[in-house]
C-alpha positions in Angstrom: -26.8 -67.1 10.2 -28.6 -68.4 13.2 -26.4 -69.6 16.1 -26.9 -73.2 17.4 -26.3 -74.1 20.9 -25.7 -77.5 22.6 -27.9 -76.8 25.5 -26.7 -78.1 28.9 -28.6 -77.2 32.0 -31.9 -75.3 32.0 -33.2 -71.8 32.3 -34.3 -71.2 35.9 -36.1 -68.4 37.8 -33.8 -65.6 39.0 -33.9 -66.6 42.7 -33.2 -70.3 42.2 -29.4 -69.9 42.8 -30.1 -68.0 46.0 -32.5 -70.8 47.1 -30.0 -73.5 46.3 -27.3 -71.6 48.4 -29.8 -71.3 51.3 -30.1 -75.1 51.2 -26.4 -75.5 51.6 -25.2 -76.2 48.0 -23.3 -74.1 45.6 -25.0 -73.8 42.2 -23.0 -73.8 38.9 -24.6 -71.1 36.7 -23.9 -68.6 33.9 -25.8 -65.8 32.2 -27.1 -66.7 28.8 -26.4 -64.3 25.9 -29.4 -62.9 24.0 -29.8 -65.6 21.3 -29.4 -68.4 23.8 -31.8 -66.7 26.2 -34.5 -66.5 23.6 -33.9 -70.2 22.6 -34.0 -71.3 26.3 -37.2 -69.2 26.9 -38.9 -71.0 24.0 -37.8 -74.4 25.4 -39.1 -73.3 28.8 -42.4 -72.4 27.4 -42.8 -75.8 25.8 -41.7 -77.5 29.1 -44.2 -75.4 31.1 -47.1 -76.0 28.7 -46.4 -79.8 28.8 -46.4 -79.6 32.6 -49.7 -77.8 32.5 -51.2 -80.4 30.1 -50.2 -83.2 32.6 -51.4 -81.3 35.7 -54.6 -82.1 37.6 -57.0 -79.4 38.6 -55.2 -78.8 41.9 -51.8 -78.1 40.2 -53.0 -76.6 37.0 -53.3 -73.0 38.2 -49.6 -73.0 39.4 -48.5 -74.5 36.1 -50.5 -71.9 34.1 -48.9 -69.2 36.2 -45.5 -70.6 35.0 -46.7 -70.4 31.4 -47.7 -66.8 32.0 -44.3 -65.9 33.6 -42.4 -67.3 30.6 -44.8 -65.5 28.2 -44.1 -62.2 29.9 -40.3 -62.9 29.7 -40.6 -63.7 26.0 -42.6 -60.6 25.4 -40.0 -58.5 27.3 -37.3 -60.1 25.2 -39.2 -58.7 22.2 -39.5 -55.3 23.8 -43.2 -55.7 24.7 -44.2 -54.9 28.3 -47.1 -56.7 30.1 -49.4 -53.7 29.5 -48.6 -53.8 25.7 -49.1 -57.5 25.6 -52.5 -57.1 27.3 -53.5 -54.5 24.7 -52.6 -56.9 21.9 -54.5 -59.6 23.6 -57.6 -57.4 24.2 -57.5 -56.1 20.6 -57.4 -59.7 19.3 -60.3 -60.6 21.6 -62.3 -57.6 20.4 -61.7 -58.4 16.7 -62.0 -62.2 16.9 -63.5 -63.0 20.3 -62.2 -65.0 23.2 -63.0 -68.6 24.2 -65.7 -68.1 26.8 -68.5 -69.4 24.6 -66.7 -72.8 24.1 -67.3 -72.8 20.3 -65.8 -75.8 18.4 -65.5 -75.4 14.6 -65.9 -78.6 12.6 -65.6 -77.2 9.1 -67.7 -75.3 6.5 -70.7 -76.5 4.4 
């Protein structure tokens, strides 16, 4: 049976509580369990992708870096390190190609 959570708060980067303290406030935090962590990472990925989609060209690289950071965390949660993830990406690119040629498929004849 999959556990359901009523999600209050949001998953933040590891140093955020430290940064909040440095600004003179005391953050209220807890450490998520494994199932909640994975659920929150998925929600964070959706949030970061939405922020990337809304970003202008100036902010887009930073938002894309956030997507990459969450992707690495999701991979680590699955037991896949960045080097393994890159091997998987490269193998897919070798087999199916990348996106550099800007090809748009419109159907078959």
